[in-house]
mmCIF file as gemmi writes it, N, C-alpha and C atoms, coordinates in Angstrom:
data_model
loop_
_atom_site.group_PDB
_atom_site.id
_atom_site.type_symbol
_atom_site.label_atom_id
_atom_site.label_alt_id
_atom_site.label_comp_id
_atom_site.label_asym_id
_atom_site.label_entity_id
_atom_site.label_seq_id
_atom_site.pdbx_PDB_ins_code
_atom_site.Cartn_x
_atom_site.Cartn_y
_atom_site.Cartn_z
_atom_site.occupancy
_atom_site.B_iso_or_equiv
_atom_site.pdbx_formal_charge
_atom_site.auth_seq_id
_atom_site.auth_asym_id
_atom_site.pdbx_PDB_model_num
ATOM 1 N N . MET Axp A 1 ? 137.111 57.476 -67.433 1 0 ? 1 A 1
ATOM 2 C CA . MET Axp A 1 ? 136.443 56.258 -67.855 1 0 ? 1 A 1
ATOM 3 C C . MET Axp A 1 ? 136.585 56.063 -69.358 1 0 ? 1 A 1
ATOM 4 N N . LEU Axp A 2 ? 136.475 57.165 -70.102 1 0 ? 2 A 1
ATOM 5 C CA . LEU Axp A 2 ? 136.581 57.043 -71.556 1 0 ? 2 A 1
ATOM 6 C C . LEU Axp A 2 ? 137.971 56.561 -71.972 1 0 ? 2 A 1
ATOM 7 N N . SER Axp A 3 ? 139.001 57.103 -71.33 1 0 ? 3 A 1
ATOM 8 C CA . SER Axp A 3 ? 140.356 56.676 -71.69 1 0 ? 3 A 1
ATOM 9 C C . SER Axp A 3 ? 140.592 55.229 -71.26 1 0 ? 3 A 1
ATOM 10 N N . GLU Axp A 4 ? 140.034 54.843 -70.117 1 0 ? 4 A 1
ATOM 11 C CA . GLU Axp A 4 ? 140.171 53.451 -69.682 1 0 ? 4 A 1
ATOM 12 C C . GLU Axp A 4 ? 139.435 52.51 -70.629 1 0 ? 4 A 1
ATOM 13 N N . GLY Axp A 5 ? 138.287 52.948 -71.125 1 0 ? 5 A 1
ATOM 14 C CA . GLY Axp A 5 ? 137.549 52.15 -72.105 1 0 ? 5 A 1
ATOM 15 C C . GLY Axp A 5 ? 138.346 51.973 -73.382 1 0 ? 5 A 1
ATOM 16 N N . GLN Axp A 6 ? 139.024 53.036 -73.802 1 0 ? 6 A 1
ATOM 17 C CA . GLN Axp A 6 ? 139.846 52.941 -75.012 1 0 ? 6 A 1
ATOM 18 C C . GLN Axp A 6 ? 141.027 51.997 -74.793 1 0 ? 6 A 1
ATOM 19 N N . ILE Axp A 7 ? 141.634 52.059 -73.609 1 0 ? 7 A 1
ATOM 20 C CA . ILE Axp A 7 ? 142.742 51.146 -73.288 1 0 ? 7 A 1
ATOM 21 C C . ILE Axp A 7 ? 142.25 49.699 -73.323 1 0 ? 7 A 1
ATOM 22 N N . LEU Axp A 8 ? 141.073 49.471 -72.739 1 0 ? 8 A 1
ATOM 23 C CA . LEU Axp A 8 ? 140.499 48.124 -72.752 1 0 ? 8 A 1
ATOM 24 C C . LEU Axp A 8 ? 140.231 47.66 -74.178 1 0 ? 8 A 1
ATOM 25 N N . LEU Axp A 9 ? 139.7 48.54 -75.004 1 0 ? 9 A 1
ATOM 26 C CA . LEU Axp A 9 ? 139.468 48.177 -76.407 1 0 ? 9 A 1
ATOM 27 C C . LEU Axp A 9 ? 140.767 47.808 -77.098 1 0 ? 9 A 1
ATOM 28 N N . ASP Axp A 10 ? 141.801 48.602 -76.859 1 0 ? 10 A 1
ATOM 29 C CA . ASP Axp A 10 ? 143.108 48.308 -77.465 1 0 ? 10 A 1
ATOM 30 C C . ASP Axp A 10 ? 143.614 46.939 -77.027 1 0 ? 10 A 1
ATOM 31 N N . GLN Axp A 11 ? 143.422 46.622 -75.744 1 0 ? 11 A 1
ATOM 32 C CA . GLN Axp A 11 ? 143.882 45.334 -75.235 1 0 ? 11 A 1
ATOM 33 C C . GLN Axp A 11 ? 143.05 44.184 -75.798 1 0 ? 11 A 1
ATOM 34 N N . LEU Axp A 12 ? 141.763 44.41 -75.964 1 0 ? 12 A 1
ATOM 35 C CA . LEU Axp A 12 ? 140.908 43.36 -76.525 1 0 ? 12 A 1
ATOM 36 C C . LEU Axp A 12 ? 141.26 43.058 -77.981 1 0 ? 12 A 1
ATOM 37 N N . LEU Axp A 13 ? 141.779 44.053 -78.664 1 0 ? 13 A 1
ATOM 38 C CA . LEU Axp A 13 ? 142.11 43.862 -80.071 1 0 ? 13 A 1
ATOM 39 C C . LEU Axp A 13 ? 143.46 43.173 -80.264 1 0 ? 13 A 1
ATOM 40 N N . LEU Axp A 14 ? 144.237 43.044 -79.186 1 0 ? 14 A 1
ATOM 41 C CA . LEU Axp A 14 ? 145.506 42.329 -79.291 1 0 ? 14 A 1
ATOM 42 C C . LEU Axp A 14 ? 145.222 40.836 -79.429 1 0 ? 14 A 1
ATOM 43 N N . PRO Axp A 15 ? 145.946 40.159 -80.295 1 0 ? 15 A 1
ATOM 44 C CA . PRO Axp A 15 ? 145.695 38.723 -80.464 1 0 ? 15 A 1
ATOM 45 C C . PRO Axp A 15 ? 146.196 37.923 -79.253 1 0 ? 15 A 1
ATOM 46 N N . VAL Axp A 16 ? 145.477 36.848 -78.959 1 0 ? 16 A 1
ATOM 47 C CA . VAL Axp A 16 ? 145.909 35.898 -77.94 1 0 ? 16 A 1
ATOM 48 C C . VAL Axp A 16 ? 146.652 34.794 -78.672 1 0 ? 16 A 1
ATOM 49 N N . LYS Axp A 17 ? 147.883 34.549 -78.242 1 0 ? 17 A 1
ATOM 50 C CA . LYS Axp A 17 ? 148.708 33.564 -78.952 1 0 ? 17 A 1
ATOM 51 C C . LYS Axp A 17 ? 149.035 32.395 -78.047 1 0 ? 17 A 1
ATOM 52 N N . ASP Axp A 18 ? 149.139 31.233 -78.656 1 0 ? 18 A 1
ATOM 53 C CA . ASP Axp A 18 ? 149.526 30.056 -77.902 1 0 ? 18 A 1
ATOM 54 C C . ASP Axp A 18 ? 151.045 30 -77.787 1 0 ? 18 A 1
ATOM 55 N N . SER Axp A 19 ? 151.532 28.913 -77.204 1 0 ? 19 A 1
ATOM 56 C CA . SER Axp A 19 ? 152.974 28.793 -76.98 1 0 ? 19 A 1
ATOM 57 C C . SER Axp A 19 ? 153.771 28.733 -78.28 1 0 ? 19 A 1
ATOM 58 N N . LYS Axp A 20 ? 153.116 28.426 -79.397 1 0 ? 20 A 1
ATOM 59 C CA . LYS Axp A 20 ? 153.785 28.375 -80.698 1 0 ? 20 A 1
ATOM 60 C C . LYS Axp A 20 ? 153.733 29.72 -81.412 1 0 ? 20 A 1
ATOM 61 N N . GLY Axp A 21 ? 153.016 30.698 -80.788 1 0 ? 21 A 1
ATOM 62 C CA . GLY Axp A 21 ? 152.919 32.015 -81.397 1 0 ? 21 A 1
ATOM 63 C C . GLY Axp A 21 ? 151.765 32.155 -82.368 1 0 ? 21 A 1
ATOM 64 N N . GLN Axp A 22 ? 150.887 31.162 -82.406 1 0 ? 22 A 1
ATOM 65 C CA . GLN Axp A 22 ? 149.748 31.216 -83.32 1 0 ? 22 A 1
ATOM 66 C C . GLN Axp A 22 ? 148.566 31.894 -82.629 1 0 ? 22 A 1
ATOM 67 N N . ASP Axp A 23 ? 147.856 32.681 -83.406 1 0 ? 23 A 1
ATOM 68 C CA . ASP Axp A 23 ? 146.684 33.392 -82.885 1 0 ? 23 A 1
ATOM 69 C C . ASP Axp A 23 ? 145.578 32.385 -82.578 1 0 ? 23 A 1
ATOM 70 N N . VAL Axp A 24 ? 145.143 32.379 -81.321 1 0 ? 24 A 1
ATOM 71 C CA . VAL Axp A 24 ? 144.074 31.46 -80.912 1 0 ? 24 A 1
ATOM 72 C C . VAL Axp A 24 ? 142.87 32.221 -80.357 1 0 ? 24 A 1
ATOM 73 N N . THR Axp A 25 ? 142.787 33.49 -80.664 1 0 ? 25 A 1
ATOM 74 C CA . THR Axp A 25 ? 141.693 34.31 -80.16 1 0 ? 25 A 1
ATOM 75 C C . THR Axp A 25 ? 140.408 33.959 -80.892 1 0 ? 25 A 1
ATOM 76 N N . PRO Axp A 26 ? 139.376 33.529 -80.158 1 0 ? 26 A 1
ATOM 77 C CA . PRO Axp A 26 ? 138.097 33.252 -80.815 1 0 ? 26 A 1
ATOM 78 C C . PRO Axp A 26 ? 137.476 34.559 -81.329 1 0 ? 26 A 1
ATOM 79 N N . ALA Axp A 27 ? 137.2 34.602 -82.601 1 0 ? 27 A 1
ATOM 80 C CA . ALA Axp A 27 ? 136.707 35.834 -83.224 1 0 ? 27 A 1
ATOM 81 C C . ALA Axp A 27 ? 135.353 36.256 -82.669 1 0 ? 27 A 1
ATOM 82 N N . ASP Axp A 28 ? 134.465 35.315 -82.404 1 0 ? 28 A 1
ATOM 83 C CA . ASP Axp A 28 ? 133.132 35.699 -81.934 1 0 ? 28 A 1
ATOM 84 C C . ASP Axp A 28 ? 133.186 36.292 -80.524 1 0 ? 28 A 1
ATOM 85 N N . ILE Axp A 29 ? 134.055 35.775 -79.67 1 0 ? 29 A 1
ATOM 86 C CA . ILE Axp A 29 ? 134.185 36.321 -78.318 1 0 ? 29 A 1
ATOM 87 C C . ILE Axp A 29 ? 134.796 37.715 -78.378 1 0 ? 29 A 1
ATOM 88 N N . ARG Axp A 30 ? 135.836 37.875 -79.179 1 0 ? 30 A 1
ATOM 89 C CA . ARG Axp A 30 ? 136.482 39.181 -79.312 1 0 ? 30 A 1
ATOM 90 C C . ARG Axp A 30 ? 135.479 40.204 -79.83 1 0 ? 30 A 1
ATOM 91 N N . HIS Axp A 31 ? 134.723 39.834 -80.846 1 0 ? 31 A 1
ATOM 92 C CA . HIS Axp A 31 ? 133.745 40.756 -81.426 1 0 ? 31 A 1
ATOM 93 C C . HIS Axp A 31 ? 132.704 41.155 -80.388 1 0 ? 31 A 1
ATOM 94 N N . ARG Axp A 32 ? 132.219 40.186 -79.61 1 0 ? 32 A 1
ATOM 95 C CA . ARG Axp A 32 ? 131.215 40.464 -78.593 1 0 ? 32 A 1
ATOM 96 C C . ARG Axp A 32 ? 131.79 41.369 -77.49 1 0 ? 32 A 1
ATOM 97 N N . GLN Axp A 33 ? 133.014 41.106 -77.067 1 0 ? 33 A 1
ATOM 98 C CA . GLN Axp A 33 ? 133.641 41.919 -76.029 1 0 ? 33 A 1
ATOM 99 C C . GLN Axp A 33 ? 133.864 43.349 -76.51 1 0 ? 33 A 1
ATOM 100 N N . VAL Axp A 34 ? 134.366 43.484 -77.709 1 0 ? 34 A 1
ATOM 101 C CA . VAL Axp A 34 ? 134.605 44.814 -78.278 1 0 ? 34 A 1
ATOM 102 C C . VAL Axp A 34 ? 133.284 45.558 -78.406 1 0 ? 34 A 1
ATOM 103 N N . SER Axp A 35 ? 132.253 44.863 -78.826 1 0 ? 35 A 1
ATOM 104 C CA . SER Axp A 35 ? 130.942 45.482 -78.958 1 0 ? 35 A 1
ATOM 105 C C . SER Axp A 35 ? 130.415 45.956 -77.601 1 0 ? 35 A 1
ATOM 106 N N . GLN Axp A 36 ? 130.579 45.136 -76.572 1 0 ? 36 A 1
ATOM 107 C CA . GLN Axp A 36 ? 130.118 45.515 -75.236 1 0 ? 36 A 1
ATOM 108 C C . GLN Axp A 36 ? 130.87 46.732 -74.71 1 0 ? 36 A 1
ATOM 109 N N . VAL Axp A 37 ? 132.178 46.743 -74.908 1 0 ? 37 A 1
ATOM 110 C CA . VAL Axp A 37 ? 132.976 47.882 -74.441 1 0 ? 37 A 1
ATOM 111 C C . VAL Axp A 37 ? 132.611 49.132 -75.237 1 0 ? 37 A 1
ATOM 112 N N . ASN Axp A 38 ? 132.435 48.984 -76.543 1 0 ? 38 A 1
ATOM 113 C CA . ASN Axp A 38 ? 132.029 50.13 -77.367 1 0 ? 38 A 1
ATOM 114 C C . ASN Axp A 38 ? 130.682 50.683 -76.905 1 0 ? 38 A 1
ATOM 115 N N . ASP Axp A 39 ? 129.75 49.793 -76.604 1 0 ? 39 A 1
ATOM 116 C CA . ASP Axp A 39 ? 128.439 50.238 -76.115 1 0 ? 39 A 1
ATOM 117 C C . ASP Axp A 39 ? 128.576 50.984 -74.793 1 0 ? 39 A 1
ATOM 118 N N . ALA Axp A 40 ? 129.377 50.437 -73.882 1 0 ? 40 A 1
ATOM 119 C CA . ALA Axp A 40 ? 129.569 51.081 -72.575 1 0 ? 40 A 1
ATOM 120 C C . ALA Axp A 40 ? 130.239 52.441 -72.728 1 0 ? 40 A 1
ATOM 121 N N . VAL Axp A 41 ? 131.251 52.511 -73.569 1 0 ? 41 A 1
ATOM 122 C CA . VAL Axp A 41 ? 131.941 53.784 -73.792 1 0 ? 41 A 1
ATOM 123 C C . VAL Axp A 41 ? 130.99 54.79 -74.434 1 0 ? 41 A 1
ATOM 124 N N . GLY Axp A 42 ? 130.179 54.334 -75.373 1 0 ? 42 A 1
ATOM 125 C CA . GLY Axp A 42 ? 129.198 55.22 -76.005 1 0 ? 42 A 1
ATOM 126 C C . GLY Axp A 42 ? 128.182 55.749 -75.006 1 0 ? 42 A 1
ATOM 127 N N . THR Axp A 43 ? 127.739 54.885 -74.112 1 0 ? 43 A 1
ATOM 128 C CA . THR Axp A 43 ? 126.791 55.3 -73.079 1 0 ? 43 A 1
ATOM 129 C C . THR Axp A 43 ? 127.423 56.343 -72.165 1 0 ? 43 A 1
ATOM 130 N N . VAL Axp A 44 ? 128.646 56.106 -71.754 1 0 ? 44 A 1
ATOM 131 C CA . VAL Axp A 44 ? 129.349 57.063 -70.891 1 0 ? 44 A 1
ATOM 132 C C . VAL Axp A 44 ? 129.547 58.393 -71.624 1 0 ? 44 A 1
ATOM 133 N N . GLN Axp A 45 ? 129.902 58.316 -72.897 1 0 ? 45 A 1
ATOM 134 C CA . GLN Axp A 45 ? 130.113 59.531 -73.687 1 0 ? 45 A 1
ATOM 135 C C . GLN Axp A 45 ? 128.822 60.342 -73.792 1 0 ? 45 A 1
ATOM 136 N N . ARG Axp A 46 ? 127.704 59.675 -74.057 1 0 ? 46 A 1
ATOM 137 C CA . ARG Axp A 46 ? 126.42 60.371 -74.148 1 0 ? 46 A 1
ATOM 138 C C . ARG Axp A 46 ? 126.037 60.981 -72.797 1 0 ? 46 A 1
ATOM 139 N N . HIS Axp A 47 ? 126.29 60.239 -71.731 1 0 ? 47 A 1
ATOM 140 C CA . HIS Axp A 47 ? 125.988 60.744 -70.391 1 0 ? 47 A 1
ATOM 141 C C . HIS Axp A 47 ? 126.844 61.977 -70.079 1 0 ? 47 A 1
ATOM 142 N N . LYS Axp A 48 ? 128.11 61.923 -70.442 1 0 ? 48 A 1
ATOM 143 C CA . LYS Axp A 48 ? 129.014 63.065 -70.225 1 0 ? 48 A 1
ATOM 144 C C . LYS Axp A 48 ? 128.542 64.28 -71.015 1 0 ? 48 A 1
ATOM 145 N N . GLU Axp A 49 ? 128.155 64.071 -72.264 1 0 ? 49 A 1
ATOM 146 C CA . GLU Axp A 49 ? 127.677 65.181 -73.091 1 0 ? 49 A 1
ATOM 147 C C . GLU Axp A 49 ? 126.41 65.795 -72.493 1 0 ? 49 A 1
ATOM 148 N N . ARG Axp A 50 ? 125.515 64.947 -71.992 1 0 ? 50 A 1
ATOM 149 C CA . ARG Axp A 50 ? 124.282 65.448 -71.37 1 0 ? 50 A 1
ATOM 150 C C . ARG Axp A 50 ? 124.6 66.236 -70.104 1 0 ? 50 A 1
ATOM 151 N N . CYS Axp A 51 ? 125.517 65.733 -69.307 1 0 ? 51 A 1
ATOM 152 C CA . CYS Axp A 51 ? 125.938 66.455 -68.097 1 0 ? 51 A 1
ATOM 153 C C . CYS Axp A 51 ? 126.573 67.794 -68.459 1 0 ? 51 A 1
ATOM 154 N N . ASP Axp A 52 ? 127.377 67.812 -69.515 1 0 ? 52 A 1
ATOM 155 C CA . ASP Axp A 52 ? 127.984 69.066 -69.966 1 0 ? 52 A 1
ATOM 156 C C . ASP Axp A 52 ? 126.916 70.063 -70.4 1 0 ? 52 A 1
ATOM 157 N N . GLU Axp A 53 ? 125.895 69.57 -71.117 1 0 ? 53 A 1
ATOM 158 C CA . GLU Axp A 53 ? 124.804 70.444 -71.547 1 0 ? 53 A 1
ATOM 159 C C . GLU Axp A 53 ? 124.058 71.008 -70.342 1 0 ? 53 A 1
ATOM 160 N N . LEU Axp A 54 ? 123.742 70.145 -69.379 1 0 ? 54 A 1
ATOM 161 C CA . LEU Axp A 54 ? 123.042 70.598 -68.182 1 0 ? 54 A 1
ATOM 162 C C . LEU Axp A 54 ? 123.886 71.585 -67.388 1 0 ? 54 A 1
ATOM 163 N N . SER Axp A 55 ? 125.163 71.348 -67.361 1 0 ? 55 A 1
ATOM 164 C CA . SER Axp A 55 ? 126.071 72.262 -66.672 1 0 ? 55 A 1
ATOM 165 C C . SER Axp A 55 ? 126.084 73.633 -67.352 1 0 ? 55 A 1
ATOM 166 N N . ASP Axp A 56 ? 126.096 73.632 -68.674 1 0 ? 56 A 1
ATOM 167 C CA . ASP Axp A 56 ? 126.062 74.896 -69.411 1 0 ? 56 A 1
ATOM 168 C C . ASP Axp A 56 ? 124.767 75.659 -69.149 1 0 ? 56 A 1
ATOM 169 N N . VAL Axp A 57 ? 123.648 74.932 -69.128 1 0 ? 57 A 1
ATOM 170 C CA . VAL Axp A 57 ? 122.353 75.569 -68.856 1 0 ? 57 A 1
ATOM 171 C C . VAL Axp A 57 ? 122.345 76.142 -67.446 1 0 ? 57 A 1
ATOM 172 N N . ARG Axp A 58 ? 122.861 75.374 -66.497 1 0 ? 58 A 1
ATOM 173 C CA . ARG Axp A 58 ? 122.908 75.834 -65.104 1 0 ? 58 A 1
ATOM 174 C C . ARG Axp A 58 ? 123.796 77.069 -64.973 1 0 ? 58 A 1
ATOM 175 N N . ARG Axp A 59 ? 124.934 77.055 -65.652 1 0 ? 59 A 1
ATOM 176 C CA . ARG Axp A 59 ? 125.848 78.2 -65.624 1 0 ? 59 A 1
ATOM 177 C C . ARG Axp A 59 ? 125.167 79.444 -66.19 1 0 ? 59 A 1
ATOM 178 N N . LEU Axp A 60 ? 124.432 79.281 -67.295 1 0 ? 60 A 1
ATOM 179 C CA . LEU Axp A 60 ? 123.716 80.401 -67.906 1 0 ? 60 A 1
ATOM 180 C C . LEU Axp A 60 ? 122.644 80.927 -66.958 1 0 ? 60 A 1
ATOM 181 N N . LYS Axp A 61 ? 121.91 80.029 -66.314 1 0 ? 61 A 1
ATOM 182 C CA . LYS Axp A 61 ? 120.873 80.442 -65.381 1 0 ? 61 A 1
ATOM 183 C C . LYS Axp A 61 ? 121.474 81.23 -64.216 1 0 ? 61 A 1
ATOM 184 N N . LEU Axp A 62 ? 122.575 80.755 -63.681 1 0 ? 62 A 1
ATOM 185 C CA . LEU Axp A 62 ? 123.232 81.464 -62.584 1 0 ? 62 A 1
ATOM 186 C C . LEU Axp A 62 ? 123.729 82.842 -63.033 1 0 ? 62 A 1
ATOM 187 N N . LYS Axp A 63 ? 124.238 82.907 -64.256 1 0 ? 63 A 1
ATOM 188 C CA . LYS Axp A 63 ? 124.694 84.198 -64.794 1 0 ? 63 A 1
ATOM 189 C C . LYS Axp A 63 ? 123.511 85.163 -64.917 1 0 ? 63 A 1
ATOM 190 N N . GLN Axp A 64 ? 122.393 84.654 -65.396 1 0 ? 64 A 1
ATOM 191 C CA . GLN Axp A 64 ? 121.203 85.498 -65.529 1 0 ? 64 A 1
ATOM 192 C C . GLN Axp A 64 ? 120.699 85.96 -64.167 1 0 ? 64 A 1
ATOM 193 N N . LEU Axp A 65 ? 120.727 85.07 -63.169 1 0 ? 65 A 1
ATOM 194 C CA . LEU Axp A 65 ? 120.306 85.449 -61.827 1 0 ? 65 A 1
ATOM 195 C C . LEU Axp A 65 ? 121.227 86.521 -61.242 1 0 ? 65 A 1
ATOM 196 N N . LEU Axp A 66 ? 122.507 86.392 -61.496 1 0 ? 66 A 1
ATOM 197 C CA . LEU Axp A 66 ? 123.461 87.395 -61.033 1 0 ? 66 A 1
ATOM 198 C C . LEU Axp A 66 ? 123.194 88.745 -61.703 1 0 ? 66 A 1
ATOM 199 N N . GLN Axp A 67 ? 122.911 88.73 -63.005 1 0 ? 67 A 1
ATOM 200 C CA . GLN Axp A 67 ? 122.591 89.965 -63.711 1 0 ? 67 A 1
ATOM 201 C C . GLN Axp A 67 ? 121.305 90.588 -63.167 1 0 ? 67 A 1
ATOM 202 N N . LEU Axp A 68 ? 120.319 89.752 -62.899 1 0 ? 68 A 1
ATOM 203 C CA . LEU Axp A 68 ? 119.062 90.241 -62.343 1 0 ? 68 A 1
ATOM 204 C C . LEU Axp A 68 ? 119.298 90.869 -60.975 1 0 ? 68 A 1
ATOM 205 N N . ARG Axp A 69 ? 120.067 90.21 -60.138 1 0 ? 69 A 1
ATOM 206 C CA . ARG Axp A 69 ? 120.353 90.75 -58.803 1 0 ? 69 A 1
ATOM 207 C C . ARG Axp A 69 ? 121.101 92.075 -58.902 1 0 ? 69 A 1
ATOM 208 N N . SER Axp A 70 ? 122.03 92.163 -59.816 1 0 ? 70 A 1
ATOM 209 C CA . SER Axp A 70 ? 122.777 93.407 -60.021 1 0 ? 70 A 1
ATOM 210 C C . SER Axp A 70 ? 121.84 94.53 -60.463 1 0 ? 70 A 1
ATOM 211 N N . CYS Axp A 71 ? 120.906 94.192 -61.344 1 0 ? 71 A 1
ATOM 212 C CA . CYS Axp A 71 ? 119.924 95.172 -61.809 1 0 ? 71 A 1
ATOM 213 C C . CYS Axp A 71 ? 119.037 95.628 -60.649 1 0 ? 71 A 1
ATOM 214 N N . GLU Axp A 72 ? 118.617 94.678 -59.819 1 0 ? 72 A 1
ATOM 215 C CA . GLU Axp A 72 ? 117.797 95.027 -58.661 1 0 ? 72 A 1
ATOM 216 C C . GLU Axp A 72 ? 118.55 95.955 -57.707 1 0 ? 72 A 1
ATOM 217 N N . GLN Axp A 73 ? 119.82 95.691 -57.515 1 0 ? 73 A 1
ATOM 218 C CA . GLN Axp A 73 ? 120.637 96.548 -56.645 1 0 ? 73 A 1
ATOM 219 C C . GLN Axp A 73 ? 120.766 97.953 -57.237 1 0 ? 73 A 1
ATOM 220 N N . ASP Axp A 74 ? 120.91 98.028 -58.552 1 0 ? 74 A 1
ATOM 221 C CA . ASP Axp A 74 ? 120.972 99.337 -59.212 1 0 ? 74 A 1
ATOM 222 C C . ASP Axp A 74 ? 119.668 100.108 -59.014 1 0 ? 74 A 1
ATOM 223 N N . VAL Axp A 75 ? 118.546 99.41 -59.157 1 0 ? 75 A 1
ATOM 224 C CA . VAL Axp A 75 ? 117.241 100.041 -58.973 1 0 ? 75 A 1
ATOM 225 C C . VAL Axp A 75 ? 117.094 100.521 -57.528 1 0 ? 75 A 1
ATOM 226 N N . ASP Axp A 76 ? 117.482 99.709 -56.586 1 0 ? 76 A 1
ATOM 227 C CA . ASP Axp A 76 ? 117.429 100.105 -55.168 1 0 ? 76 A 1
ATOM 228 C C . ASP Axp A 76 ? 118.285 101.335 -54.913 1 0 ? 76 A 1
ATOM 229 N N . GLN Axp A 77 ? 119.458 101.339 -55.507 1 0 ? 77 A 1
ATOM 230 C CA . GLN Axp A 77 ? 120.366 102.47 -55.306 1 0 ? 77 A 1
ATOM 231 C C . GLN Axp A 77 ? 119.774 103.747 -55.901 1 0 ? 77 A 1
ATOM 232 N N . VAL Axp A 78 ? 119.213 103.655 -57.093 1 0 ? 78 A 1
ATOM 233 C CA . VAL Axp A 78 ? 118.606 104.822 -57.732 1 0 ? 78 A 1
ATOM 234 C C . VAL Axp A 78 ? 117.389 105.277 -56.926 1 0 ? 78 A 1
ATOM 235 N N . SER Axp A 79 ? 116.594 104.314 -56.471 1 0 ? 79 A 1
ATOM 236 C CA . SER Axp A 79 ? 115.398 104.653 -55.686 1 0 ? 79 A 1
ATOM 237 C C . SER Axp A 79 ? 115.771 105.378 -54.407 1 0 ? 79 A 1
ATOM 238 N N . SER Axp A 80 ? 116.752 104.896 -53.71 1 0 ? 80 A 1
ATOM 239 C CA . SER Axp A 80 ? 117.151 105.542 -52.467 1 0 ? 80 A 1
ATOM 240 C C . SER Axp A 80 ? 117.77 106.911 -52.735 1 0 ? 80 A 1
ATOM 241 N N . HIS Axp A 81 ? 118.466 107.055 -53.845 1 0 ? 81 A 1
ATOM 242 C CA . HIS Axp A 81 ? 119.053 108.341 -54.199 1 0 ? 81 A 1
ATOM 243 C C . HIS Axp A 81 ? 117.962 109.364 -54.542 1 0 ? 81 A 1
ATOM 244 N N . VAL Axp A 82 ? 116.947 108.915 -55.286 1 0 ? 82 A 1
ATOM 245 C CA . VAL Axp A 82 ? 115.828 109.79 -55.667 1 0 ? 82 A 1
ATOM 246 C C . VAL Axp A 82 ? 115.075 110.228 -54.426 1 0 ? 82 A 1
ATOM 247 N N . LEU Axp A 83 ? 114.811 109.318 -53.501 1 0 ? 83 A 1
ATOM 248 C CA . LEU Axp A 83 ? 114.12 109.66 -52.275 1 0 ? 83 A 1
ATOM 249 C C . LEU Axp A 83 ? 114.95 110.636 -51.422 1 0 ? 83 A 1
ATOM 250 N N . TYR Axp A 84 ? 116.25 110.471 -51.404 1 0 ? 84 A 1
ATOM 251 C CA . TYR Axp A 84 ? 117.128 111.329 -50.64 1 0 ? 84 A 1
ATOM 252 C C . TYR Axp A 84 ? 117.151 112.748 -51.214 1 0 ? 84 A 1
ATOM 253 N N . VAL Axp A 85 ? 117.132 112.857 -52.552 1 0 ? 85 A 1
ATOM 254 C CA . VAL Axp A 85 ? 117.199 114.148 -53.218 1 0 ? 85 A 1
ATOM 255 C C . VAL Axp A 85 ? 115.883 114.907 -53.026 1 0 ? 85 A 1
ATOM 256 N N . GLN Axp A 86 ? 114.762 114.231 -52.97 1 0 ? 86 A 1
ATOM 257 C CA . GLN Axp A 86 ? 113.473 114.904 -52.855 1 0 ? 86 A 1
ATOM 258 C C . GLN Axp A 86 ? 113.369 115.441 -51.472 1 0 ? 86 A 1
């Protein structure tokens, strides 16, 4: 979406020319369109960054849970070994 937004911005910035080759692009419409696309791209970018942050937090939580489970398995193994030796 971000790359498509950039392509759209590039296209919006191209001048519209009449049959004589003169630029007939209304400046206020172009400015408004570019502003709208910039806002949309910014919103998508912020949303992507937030999703990336949440993904990182989730990944860390899963890593911690895996470490905890591994520790619990170690404790179980030691406990069963101690009981077996006694």
